[in-house]
C-alpha positions as CSV (number, residue, x, y, z in Angstrom):
1,X,-0.1,2.3,-3.7
2,X,-3.5,2.0,-5.0
3,X,-3.2,5.2,-6.9
4,X,-6.3,6.6,-8.3
5,X,-5.6,7.5,-12.2
6,X,-9.0,8.3,-13.3
7,X,-9.3,11.3,-16.0
8,X,-10.1,14.5,-14.9
9,X,-13.7,15.3,-14.9
10,X,-14.7,18.7,-16.7
11,X,-17.5,20.8,-14.8
12,X,-20.5,21.6,-16.7
13,X,-20.6,25.0,-18.3
14,X,-21.4,27.4,-15.6
15,X,-21.7,31.1,-15.9
16,X,-20.2,31.7,-12.5
17,X,-16.9,29.4,-13.3
18,X,-13.8,31.1,-13.1
19,X,-12.2,32.7,-16.0
20,X,-8.7,33.2,-17.1
21,X,-9.0,36.7,-15.9
22,X,-8.9,35.3,-12.3
23,X,-5.5,33.7,-12.9
24,X,-2.7,35.9,-11.3
25,X,-0.1,34.5,-13.6
26,X,-2.2,36.2,-16.8
27,X,-2.6,39.3,-14.9
28,X,-1.7,42.0,-17.4
29,X,-2.8,40.5,-20.7
30,X,-5.1,42.6,-22.8
31,X,-8.9,41.9,-21.7
32,X,-9.8,41.3,-25.3
33,X,-7.0,38.6,-25.6
34,X,-8.1,37.0,-22.4
35,X,-11.9,37.1,-23.5
36,X,-10.9,35.3,-26.7
37,X,-8.7,32.6,-24.9
38,X,-11.7,31.8,-22.7
39,X,-13.4,30.4,-25.8
40,X,-11.0,27.4,-25.3
41,X,-10.5,27.4,-21.6
42,X,-11.9,24.6,-19.5
43,X,-12.5,24.9,-15.7
44,X,-12.9,21.4,-13.9
45,X,-12.1,19.9,-10.4
46,X,-9.7,17.2,-9.5
47,X,-10.5,15.2,-6.4
48,X,-7.6,14.5,-4.0
49,X,-5.6,11.5,-5.1
50,X,-6.8,11.6,-8.5
51,X,-4.2,12.0,-11.4
52,X,-4.0,14.9,-13.8
53,X,-1.6,13.3,-16.3
54,X,0.9,10.7,-16.4
55,X,4.8,10.2,-17.6
56,X,4.4,10.1,-21.5
57,X,1.0,11.6,-21.8
58,X,0.9,14.2,-24.6
59,X,1.7,17.8,-23.5
60,X,-1.0,19.8,-25.5
61,X,-2.2,21.9,-22.7
62,X,-1.1,24.2,-19.9
63,X,-3.0,24.1,-16.6
64,X,-3.4,26.8,-13.7
65,X,-4.2,25.9,-10.2
66,X,-7.1,28.0,-8.8
67,X,-7.1,26.4,-5.3
68,X,-5.9,23.3,-4.0
69,X,-2.6,21.5,-4.3
70,X,-0.9,19.2,-6.8
71,X,2.1,17.0,-6.5
72,X,4.7,16.3,-9.1
73,X,6.4,12.6,-8.8
74,X,9.1,10.7,-10.4
75,X,9.8,7.0,-10.2
76,X,12.8,6.4,-7.9
77,X,15.5,3.8,-8.3
78,X,13.4,1.4,-6.3
79,X,10.2,1.9,-8.6
80,X,8.5,3.9,-5.9
81,X,6.9,7.3,-6.6
82,X,8.8,9.9,-5.0
83,X,7.5,13.5,-4.7
84,X,9.4,16.2,-6.6
85,X,7.6,19.2,-5.5
86,X,4.1,20.6,-4.8
87,X,2.3,22.9,-7.1
88,X,-0.1,25.3,-5.4
89,X,-2.5,27.7,-6.0
90,X,-1.8,30.3,-8.7
91,X,1.2,28.0,-10.1
92,X,1.1,26.9,-13.8
93,X,1.2,23.2,-14.4
94,X,2.6,21.2,-17.5
95,X,4.2,24.3,-19.1
96,X,7.9,22.6,-19.5
97,X,6.3,19.9,-21.7
98,X,4.1,22.1,-23.5
99,X,6.9,24.5,-24.5
100,X,9.1,21.7,-25.5
101,X,6.4,19.8,-27.4
102,X,7.3,16.6,-25.7
103,X,5.2,14.1,-23.5
104,X,5.1,14.7,-19.9
105,X,8.1,13.7,-17.9
106,X,6.6,13.4,-14.3
107,X,3.4,12.2,-13.2
108,X,1.0,15.0,-11.4
109,X,-1.6,13.9,-9.1
110,X,-4.0,16.1,-6.9
111,X,-2.7,16.2,-2.9
112,X,-6.0,17.7,-2.3
113,X,-9.4,18.6,-3.9
114,X,-8.3,21.1,-6.5
115,X,-9.8,23.3,-9.0
116,X,-8.1,24.1,-12.2
117,X,-8.1,26.1,-15.4
118,X,-6.8,24.3,-18.7
119,X,-6.2,25.8,-22.1
120,X,-4.6,24.4,-25.4
121,X,-1.3,25.1,-26.6
122,X,-2.3,27.1,-29.6
123,X,-4.6,29.4,-27.5
124,X,-1.9,30.0,-24.8
125,X,0.7,31.0,-27.5
126,X,-1.9,33.5,-29.0
127,X,-2.1,35.0,-25.7
128,X,1.8,35.3,-25.2
129,X,2.0,36.9,-28.3
130,X,-0.4,39.6,-27.0
131,X,1.6,39.9,-24.0
132,X,5.4,38.8,-24.0
133,X,5.6,39.2,-20.4
134,X,3.9,36.0,-19.8
135,X,6.5,34.1,-21.5
136,X,9.0,35.9,-19.3
137,X,7.3,34.7,-16.1
138,X,6.8,31.1,-17.6
139,X,10.5,31.1,-18.3
140,X,11.3,32.0,-14.6
141,X,9.0,29.4,-13.5
142,X,10.6,26.6,-15.6
143,X,14.3,27.6,-14.5
144,X,13.3,27.4,-11.1
145,X,11.5,24.1,-11.2
146,X,14.6,22.8,-13.3
147,X,17.0,23.7,-10.4
148,X,14.6,22.2,-8.0
149,X,14.3,18.8,-9.8
150,X,18.1,18.6,-9.6
151,X,18.7,19.5,-6.1
152,X,15.3,18.7,-4.7
153,X,15.4,21.8,-2.7
154,X,13.4,25.2,-2.7
155,X,10.5,26.6,-0.9
156,X,7.9,25.5,-3.1
157,X,9.1,22.1,-3.4
158,X,8.4,21.5,0.5
159,X,5.4,20.7,2.4
160,X,3.8,23.6,3.9
161,X,0.6,22.3,5.6
162,X,1.3,19.8,8.3
163,X,-1.6,17.7,10.1
164,X,-0.3,17.1,13.6
165,X,-2.4,14.5,14.9
166,X,-2.4,12.5,18.4
167,X,-3.6,9.0,19.1
168,X,-4.0,9.7,22.8
169,X,-6.0,12.3,24.6
170,X,-3.1,12.2,27.1
171,X,-1.0,14.0,24.6
172,X,-0.8,17.8,25.1
173,X,-0.9,18.6,21.4
174,X,-1.4,22.2,21.9
175,X,1.7,22.4,24.2
176,X,3.8,20.5,21.6
177,X,2.5,22.5,18.7
178,X,3.7,25.6,20.7
179,X,7.1,24.4,21.2
180,X,7.4,23.6,17.5
181,X,5.7,27.0,16.6
182,X,8.2,28.9,18.8
183,X,11.0,27.3,17.3
184,X,9.9,27.9,13.8
185,X,9.1,31.6,14.4
186,X,12.7,31.9,15.9
187,X,13.9,30.6,12.5
188,X,12.1,33.5,11.0
189,X,9.1,31.9,9.8
190,X,5.4,32.9,9.6
191,X,3.4,30.0,11.4
192,X,-0.1,29.4,11.7
193,X,-2.2,26.9,14.0
194,X,-5.8,25.7,13.1
195,X,-7.8,23.5,15.1
196,X,-11.6,22.1,14.9
197,X,-12.6,25.8,14.6
198,X,-12.0,25.5,10.9
199,X,-14.4,22.5,10.3
200,X,-16.5,23.2,7.2
201,X,-14.2,26.2,5.9
202,X,-13.9,26.3,2.0
203,X,-11.1,25.4,0.2
204,X,-10.2,29.2,-0.4
205,X,-9.8,29.8,3.6
206,X,-6.9,27.1,3.5
207,X,-5.4,28.6,0.3
208,X,-5.2,31.9,2.1
209,X,-3.6,30.4,5.0
210,X,-0.8,28.9,2.8
211,X,-0.5,32.2,1.0
212,X,0.0,34.2,4.4
213,X,2.5,31.5,6.2
214,X,5.5,29.7,5.6
215,X,4.1,26.8,7.8
216,X,0.6,25.9,8.9
217,X,-0.3,23.3,11.5
218,X,-3.6,21.7,11.6
219,X,-4.2,20.3,15.0
220,X,-6.5,17.3,15.8
221,X,-7.1,13.7,17.0
222,X,-7.2,10.6,15.2
223,X,-10.9,9.6,14.6
224,X,-14.1,9.5,12.6
225,X,-14.7,12.9,12.9
226,X,-15.2,15.5,10.0
227,X,-12.3,17.5,11.2
228,X,-9.9,14.6,10.9
229,X,-11.0,13.8,7.7
230,X,-10.5,17.5,6.6
231,X,-7.0,17.7,8.2
232,X,-6.0,14.6,6.2
233,X,-7.4,16.2,2.8
234,X,-5.6,19.4,3.4
235,X,-2.4,18.4,4.8
236,X,0.9,18.0,2.6
237,X,2.1,15.8,5.2
238,X,0.7,14.2,8.1
239,X,2.8,13.8,11.8
240,X,1.1,11.2,13.9
241,X,2.2,11.8,17.6
242,X,2.0,8.4,19.6
243,X,3.2,7.4,23.1
244,X,5.8,4.8,23.2
245,X,4.4,3.4,26.5
246,X,1.0,2.3,24.5
247,X,-0.1,0.1,22.1
248,X,-1.7,1.4,18.6
249,X,-5.3,0.0,18.3
250,X,-6.0,-1.9,15.2
251,X,-6.9,-0.6,12.9
252,X,-5.6,3.0,14.1
253,X,-6.4,5.0,11.0
254,X,-10.2,5.4,9.6
255,X,-10.6,3.5,6.4
256,X,-11.3,6.6,4.8
257,X,-8.1,7.5,2.9
258,X,-6.5,10.4,1.9
259,X,-3.6,11.8,-0.4
260,X,-1.1,12.3,2.3
261,X,-1.8,8.4,3.2
262,X,-1.9,7.3,-0.4
263,X,1.4,8.8,-1.3
264,X,3.0,7.8,2.1
265,X,3.8,11.4,3.3
266,X,3.2,10.2,6.8
267,X,5.6,10.3,9.6
268,X,5.5,9.1,13.1
269,X,6.6,11.0,16.3
270,X,6.9,8.7,19.2
271,X,6.9,10.5,22.6
272,X,8.8,9.0,25.3
273,X,8.4,9.6,29.0
274,X,11.0,9.0,31.8
275,X,11.3,5.4,33.1
276,X,8.6,4.7,30.7
277,X,7.7,0.8,30.2
278,X,7.6,0.0,26.6
279,X,4.2,-1.6,25.6
280,X,5.0,-2.5,22.0
281,X,7.8,-2.0,19.5
282,X,8.5,1.1,17.4
283,X,7.9,-0.9,14.1
284,X,4.5,-1.7,15.2
285,X,3.5,1.8,15.8
286,X,5.1,2.7,12.4
287,X,3.2,0.0,10.5
288,X,0.0,1.0,12.5
289,X,0.4,4.6,11.2
290,X,1.8,3.8,7.9
291,X,4.7,6.0,8.5
292,X,7.7,6.5,6.1
293,X,9.8,8.2,8.8
294,X,10.4,7.9,12.5
295,X,11.3,10.5,15.0
296,X,11.8,10.2,18.5
297,X,10.8,13.1,21.3
298,X,11.7,12.6,24.9
299,X,9.7,14.3,27.2
300,X,9.5,17.9,26.5
301,X,12.8,18.0,25.3
302,X,13.6,21.4,23.6
303,X,16.6,20.4,21.4
304,X,14.5,17.7,19.8
305,X,11.7,20.1,19.4
306,X,14.1,22.3,17.5
307,X,15.4,19.3,15.3
308,X,11.7,18.6,14.5
309,X,11.2,22.1,13.6
310,X,14.1,22.0,11.5
311,X,12.9,18.9,9.6
312,X,9.4,20.5,9.3
313,X,10.8,23.7,7.7
314,X,13.1,22.1,5.5
315,X,16.2,23.3,7.3
316,X,17.4,20.2,8.8
317,X,20.9,18.8,8.1
318,X,21.8,15.4,6.8
319,X,25.3,14.0,7.2
320,X,26.5,11.1,4.7
321,X,29.8,9.2,5.5
322,X,31.5,7.3,2.6
323,X,33.5,4.1,3.1
324,X,36.9,4.0,2.9
325,X,38.6,1.7,5.3
326,X,41.0,3.1,7.9
327,X,40.6,6.3,5.9
328,X,37.2,6.5,7.4
329,X,38.7,7.7,10.8
330,X,38.6,11.3,9.2
331,X,34.9,11.1,9.9
332,X,35.9,11.3,13.7
333,X,37.6,14.6,13.0
334,X,34.7,15.9,11.0
335,X,32.2,15.3,13.6
336,X,34.3,16.8,16.3
337,X,34.7,20.0,14.1
338,X,31.0,20.4,13.4
339,X,30.2,20.1,16.9
340,X,32.5,22.7,17.9
341,X,30.7,25.1,15.1
342,X,27.2,24.2,16.7
343,X,26.2,22.4,13.2
344,X,23.2,20.3,13.9
345,X,23.2,16.8,12.5
346,X,19.4,15.8,12.1
347,X,19.9,12.7,9.9
348,X,22.9,10.4,9.3
349,X,23.8,7.5,7.3
350,X,26.7,5.9,5.2
351,X,28.4,2.9,3.7
352,X,30.8,0.3,5.1
353,X,33.1,2.2,7.8
354,X,31.3,5.4,7.2
355,X,28.2,3.6,8.3
356,X,29.9,2.4,11.6
357,X,31.0,5.9,12.5
358,X,27.6,7.2,11.6
359,X,25.8,4.7,13.7
360,X,27.9,6.2,16.6
361,X,26.5,9.6,15.9
362,X,22.9,8.1,15.8
363,X,23.5,6.4,19.0
364,X,24.4,9.7,20.7
365,X,28.0,8.9,21.5
366,X,29.9,12.2,22.3
367,X,33.5,13.2,21.0
368,X,35.3,11.1,23.8
369,X,33.0,8.0,23.4
370,X,33.4,7.9,19.7
371,X,37.0,8.2,20.2
372,X,37.5,5.7,22.7
373,X,34.9,3.0,21.0
374,X,36.5,3.4,17.5
375,X,40.1,3.3,18.9
376,X,39.4,0.4,20.8
377,X,37.7,-1.6,18.2
378,X,40.0,-1.2,15.3
379,X,43.2,0.6,16.5
380,X,44.4,-1.3,19.6
381,X,43.7,-4.7,17.7
382,X,42.8,-5.6,14.0
383,X,39.1,-7.1,13.9
384,X,40.2,-8.6,10.5
385,X,43.1,-10.6,11.9
386,X,41.3,-14.1,12.2
387,X,42.4,-15.3,8.8
388,X,41.8,-18.7,7.4
389,X,42.2,-20.5,4.0
390,X,39.3,-18.9,2.2
391,X,36.3,-20.5,1.0
392,X,34.0,-17.4,1.1
393,X,36.1,-15.1,3.0
394,X,39.8,-14.2,3.8
395,X,38.9,-14.1,7.4
396,X,36.2,-15.9,9.8
397,X,34.4,-12.7,10.6
398,X,34.0,-13.8,14.2
399,X,36.0,-10.8,15.6
400,X,34.0,-8.3,13.6
401,X,30.7,-10.0,15.0
402,X,32.2,-9.7,18.6
403,X,33.1,-6.0,18.1
404,X,29.8,-5.0,16.7
405,X,27.8,-6.9,19.4
406,X,30.1,-5.2,22.0
407,X,29.5,-1.6,21.0
408,X,26.1,-1.6,19.4
409,X,24.4,-4.6,21.4
410,X,20.9,-5.3,20.4
411,X,20.0,-1.5,19.4
412,X,17.4,-1.5,16.6
413,X,17.8,1.0,13.8
414,X,14.2,2.4,14.3
415,X,15.0,3.2,18.1
416,X,17.8,5.2,17.6
417,X,17.6,8.9,18.7
418,X,18.5,10.0,15.1
419,X,17.2,8.7,11.8
420,X,20.0,6.5,10.5
421,X,20.5,4.4,7.5
422,X,23.2,2.2,6.4
423,X,23.7,0.8,2.7
424,X,24.8,-2.5,1.7
425,X,25.0,-4.4,-1.7
426,X,22.4,-7.2,-2.4
427,X,24.2,-9.7,-4.8
428,X,21.1,-11.6,-5.1
429,X,19.3,-9.0,-6.9
430,X,22.2,-6.8,-8.2
431,X,21.2,-3.5,-6.3
432,X,22.1,-1.7,-3.2
433,X,20.0,-2.1,-0.1
434,X,19.0,0.7,2.3
435,X,18.9,-0.6,6.0
436,X,16.3,1.5,8.1
437,X,15.1,-0.8,10.5
438,X,16.1,-4.0,12.4
439,X,19.3,-4.8,14.5
440,X,21.8,-2.1,14.1
441,X,24.7,-4.3,14.3
442,X,23.5,-6.8,11.6
443,X,23.2,-4.1,9.2
444,X,26.4,-2.8,9.9
445,X,28.1,-6.3,9.5
446,X,26.3,-6.2,5.9
447,X,27.5,-3.0,5.0
448,X,31.3,-3.7,5.9
449,X,31.2,-7.2,4.4
450,X,34.0,-6.7,1.6
451,X,33.3,-9.6,-0.8
452,X,36.4,-12.1,-0.5
453,X,37.6,-10.5,2.9
454,X,34.8,-11.0,5.2
455,X,31.8,-13.8,4.7
456,X,28.6,-12.3,3.2
457,X,25.4,-11.8,5.3
458,X,22.6,-13.9,4.4
459,X,19.3,-12.0,5.7
460,X,16.4,-13.5,6.8
461,X,14.7,-13.6,3.3
462,X,17.8,-15.4,2.1
463,X,19.4,-12.5,0.2
464,X,23.1,-12.3,0.0
465,X,24.5,-8.8,1.4
466,X,28.0,-7.5,1.1
467,X,29.6,-4.3,1.6
468,X,27.7,-1.0,0.5
469,X,31.0,0.3,-1.1
470,X,30.6,-2.2,-4.1
471,X,27.5,-0.3,-5.6
472,X,27.1,2.9,-3.6
473,X,30.0,4.0,-1.4
474,X,28.8,7.4,-1.1
475,X,25.0,7.6,-0.7
476,X,24.0,11.1,-0.9
477,X,21.4,10.0,-3.1
478,X,19.5,8.3,-0.4
479,X,19.9,11.1,2.1
480,X,18.5,13.1,-0.6
481,X,15.2,11.1,-0.7
482,X,15.3,10.9,3.3
483,X,14.7,14.7,4.0
484,X,14.4,18.0,2.1
485,X,17.1,19.9,3.9
486,X,21.1,20.4,3.6
487,X,23.4,17.7,3.2
488,X,27.1,17.5,4.1
489,X,29.1,14.7,2.6
490,X,32.3,13.4,3.5
491,X,34.1,11.3,0.7
492,X,37.2,9.5,1.9
493,X,37.1,7.0,-0.8
494,X,40.8,6.1,-1.9
495,X,42.3,7.2,-5.2
496,X,42.8,4.4,-7.7
497,X,46.6,4.9,-7.5
498,X,46.8,3.5,-3.9
499,X,47.4,0.2,-4.7
500,X,51.2,-0.8,-4.8
501,X,52.5,-2.7,-7.7
502,X,55.3,-3.9,-5.5
503,X,52.8,-6.1,-3.4
504,X,52.5,-8.3,-6.4
505,X,55.7,-8.7,-7.8
506,X,57.1,-12.2,-6.9
507,X,54.7,-12.5,-4.0
508,X,55.8,-15.2,-1.6
509,X,53.2,-17.9,-0.5
510,X,50.8,-17.7,2.5
511,X,53.2,-19.5,4.9
512,X,56.0,-17.4,3.7
513,X,53.9,-14.1,4.1
514,X,53.0,-15.3,7.5
515,X,56.4,-16.0,8.7
516,X,57.7,-12.5,7.4
517,X,54.7,-10.3,8.7
518,X,52.6,-12.4,11.3
519,X,49.0,-12.5,11.7
520,X,48.5,-9.0,12.6
521,X,49.3,-7.5,9.2
522,X,47.0,-8.2,6.5
523,X,48.2,-9.7,3.2
524,X,48.3,-7.9,-0.2
525,X,45.2,-9.9,-1.1
526,X,43.2,-7.8,1.4
527,X,44.0,-4.6,-0.4
528,X,43.8,-6.2,-3.9
529,X,40.2,-7.6,-2.9
530,X,39.2,-4.0,-1.6
531,X,40.1,-2.3,-4.9
532,X,38.7,-5.0,-6.9
533,X,35.2,-4.6,-5.3
534,X,35.1,-0.9,-5.6
535,X,36.8,-0.4,-8.8
536,X,33.4,0.4,-10.7
537,X,32.7,2.8,-8.1
538,X,32.7,6.5,-9.9
539,X,34.5,8.6,-7.2
540,X,32.5,11.5,-8.1
541,X,29.2,9.7,-8.0
542,X,26.6,11.9,-6.0
543,X,28.9,14.5,-5.1
544,X,27.1,17.2,-6.8
545,X,23.9,16.5,-4.4
546,X,25.7,17.9,-1.6
547,X,25.6,21.2,-0.2
548,X,29.2,20.9,1.8
549,X,31.7,18.4,0.0
550,X,34.4,17.3,2.3
551,X,37.4,15.3,0.8
552,X,40.2,15.3,3.3
553,X,43.6,15.0,2.4
554,X,45.2,11.7,3.6
555,X,48.2,11.0,1.4
556,X,50.0,8.1,2.3
557,X,46.9,6.6,4.3
558,X,45.6,3.4,2.7
559,X,42.5,1.4,3.2
560,X,44.2,-1.2,5.5
561,X,46.3,1.0,7.4
562,X,44.3,0.5,10.6
563,X,47.4,2.4,12.9
564,X,47.0,5.5,11.2
565,X,44.3,6.7,13.4
566,X,45.5,10.1,14.7
567,X,46.8,11.6,11.1
568,X,43.4,10.7,9.6
569,X,41.3,12.2,12.2
570,X,43.3,15.4,12.3
571,X,42.8,15.5,8.3
572,X,39.2,15.3,8.6
573,X,39.1,17.9,11.6
574,X,41.4,20.3,9.5
575,X,39.3,19.9,6.3
576,X,35.9,20.6,8.3
577,X,37.4,23.4,10.0
578,X,38.5,25.2,6.6
579,X,35.1,24.5,4.9
580,X,33.1,26.2,7.7
581,X,35.1,29.2,8.0
582,X,34.6,29.7,4.2
583,X,31.0,28.7,4.6
584,X,28.1,31.1,3.3
585,X,24.5,30.6,2.3
586,X,21.4,28.7,3.9
587,X,23.4,26.1,5.6
588,X,25.8,28.9,7.5
589,X,22.4,30.5,8.5
590,X,21.3,27.1,9.7
591,X,24.5,26.7,11.8
592,X,24.2,30.2,13.0
593,X,20.8,30.2,14.2
594,X,21.3,26.8,16.0
595,X,24.3,28.3,17.7
596,X,22.2,31.0,19.0
597,X,19.3,28.9,19.8
598,X,21.7,26.6,21.8
599,X,23.3,29.5,23.7
600,X,20.0,30.8,24.7
């Protein structure tokens, strides 16, 4: 990432420098105690991108943000820094570790030029003894942050300042910003839009905008201008709006870096026009903009503007579908019930068979198309029936390849209308792999390649990939890293007792089984391999990360019961209807808001 880890630089003593009296958090403390604590307080500035402290650093100080913004980061499973939350003007920093007397757990960087006051632990504790209400406020902050760290939700953990920047003067930025603003205001949010008139305004001006609004949009065009540099340095996140029928210039972004780019807090919004002729690929735009996520906006489509506004405001909805063989048919019923309730789905992903159905949602299949395609692909005939004496798999996999080609063609994941991911297991590295780009059918082929049944997929970089269910059958953790909204998780994983012991008592040979059952019914080894491949998966893994957890009852339906389509679908539908009927809280508000907006 090229992260700047230079130590903070103390500003020389200045009689006009802020004192602890200017910290709102300490308001109410006796003036004499504040004046005494000022002797040990330090005022300093931290340039955007610089590190305040690292994991493992001693925690003998508490800091207060006077202006600007900091970000707390942790290292995720892939070894990358992941933003946990924002620390804004008026907030304390480093309080948890200081109180516990333990080294810092997270890294904290300046997300823009930031001014701080620090004081040593001893001085702070003396101040607390003079005003116990300070510790009470600090305890509330600690509890809120601990809850946000577990759930990765909460208003302070979300970006508030967005730089909306265009790559072309033909993009009507003001019109699109107005569409987004209207949707955000419909959600009850306070929104401010700022353009080049704010060039040269002090940091306090932007702090005040943040304090008075829920969302701030900084509008501009990419270029070597003072305003573009300012939007980069003041934005929590950058959204780059580009035309799909144009090619990005190289280099697209000026060399002058910013914390948003340094920490990969950049998204691409690719604008499409009717009957456009694509000049390049989505990936080329993604690489040029250094984007982490890709969104598509067709013309001036209002529903897509609403989806972008939900994402911007932290009110987006992600749907995660687990693997489970034939039991994954229940997902079809879940989707039908969600749509009937006007529940939006803004991000979607899954593992194994769950990824197949999630891909249908991302492709835009309606209920009828979803039913027709899934029924044809898996119910009318078994795609796992091209058996052979196994070398690397029980079946050849040719029928599976043909079905995936028939239903998903040459669609690229990055071109899907909805952000989508599939999870496979990388046996070469012993980790799970998240697919967010490339041929959709190849990612799906990898995520359903159960070891011993389907031959594994060998990627272009010679990685051996098998079913995602082996390591991460319910990838809610991946969805949690994808967006900051709400998550609906549907887990149809089979219970351990579903394996029948009768199948393995004095079993016939391969020819005997075939003579008795034919080639359409999978032999018991199929179920055996399915259970063996997924036996180490914790059935409760990641369930706590969902806002709604759906576990449809499907007694008697096993992983390989491919003919049990109707009862499985009905079970998913019934479970979802019941859950939505009992639903309260933020997700219920999102659903009601979307229903009202759709009706209008």
